[in-house]
C-alpha positions in Angstrom: 0.1 -0.2 -0.1 2.1 3.1 -1.2 0.8 6.3 -2.4 1.8 10.2 -2.2 0.7 10.3 1.8 4.1 9.6 4.2 1.7 7.6 6.4 1.0 5.0 3.7 4.1 4.6 2.8 4.1 1.3 5.6 1.1 -0.6 5.7 -0.9 -2.0 8.5 0.8 -5.4 9.2 4.4 -3.4 8.6 3.4 -1.4 11.5 2.6 -3.9 13.8 5.6 -6.1 12.6 7.6 -3.0 13.8 6.5 -3.9 17.7 8.5 -6.4 17.6 11.9 -4.6 17.0 11.5 -2.7 20.0 12.0 -4.3 23.6 9.6 -3.9 26.0 6.2 -4.7 26.4 4.5 -1.8 25.2 6.2 0.7 22.3 5.6 4.5 22.2 5.3 6.8 18.5 8.5 8.0 19.1 10.2 4.7 19.2 8.7 3.4 16.0 9.9 6.1 14.5 13.2 5.3 15.1 12.2 1.7 12.7 9.5 2.9 10.7 10.0 5.8 7.5 7.0 7.8 8.8 6.9 10.2 11.0 6.0 10.2 14.5 2.9 12.4 13.9 1.7 9.7 11.0 2.6 6.5 13.3 0.4 8.0 16.2 -2.7 8.7 13.6 -2.5 5.2 12.8 -2.0 4.0 15.9 -5.1 5.8 17.0 -6.7 3.6 14.1 -5.7 0.8 15.0 -6.8 1.2 18.3 -10.3 2.1 17.4 -10.4 -1.3 15.4 -9.7 -3.3 18.5 -5.9 -4.4 16.8 -3.8 -3.0 19.4 -4.4 -1.6 23.0 -3.2 1.9 24.7 -2.4 3.0 28.0 -1.7 6.6 28.7 0.5 6.5 32.2 1.5 10.3 31.9 0.8 13.5 30.0 2.8 13.3 27.4 3.5 9.1 26.9 1.0 6.5 25.4 2.1 3.4 25.7 0.8 0.9 22.6 0.4 -3.0 22.9 -0.6 -5.9 21.1 -2.8 -8.5 22.9 -1.8 -11.4 20.7 2.3 -11.0 20.8 2.7 -14.3 22.3 0.7 -15.7 19.7 2.4 -14.3 16.5 5.2 -15.7 17.8 4.5 -19.2 18.4 3.8 -19.7 15.2 
């Protein structure tokens, strides 16, 4: 899925797979920005969309940080 919009240069599946490249139980948009070719703002919008679709979970432990994670991370690694 490639288009002139920067946030569409990465598919939803590629964005979800990028979670595996970051150590820890959750990721932030800033961390994903280090491994994906799109901006933090674009990543954040995509994460919100995936959350609304029920594909990922999130928690905002501080005013300036949101942690995102996939419920089924273990299921994917067992395949």
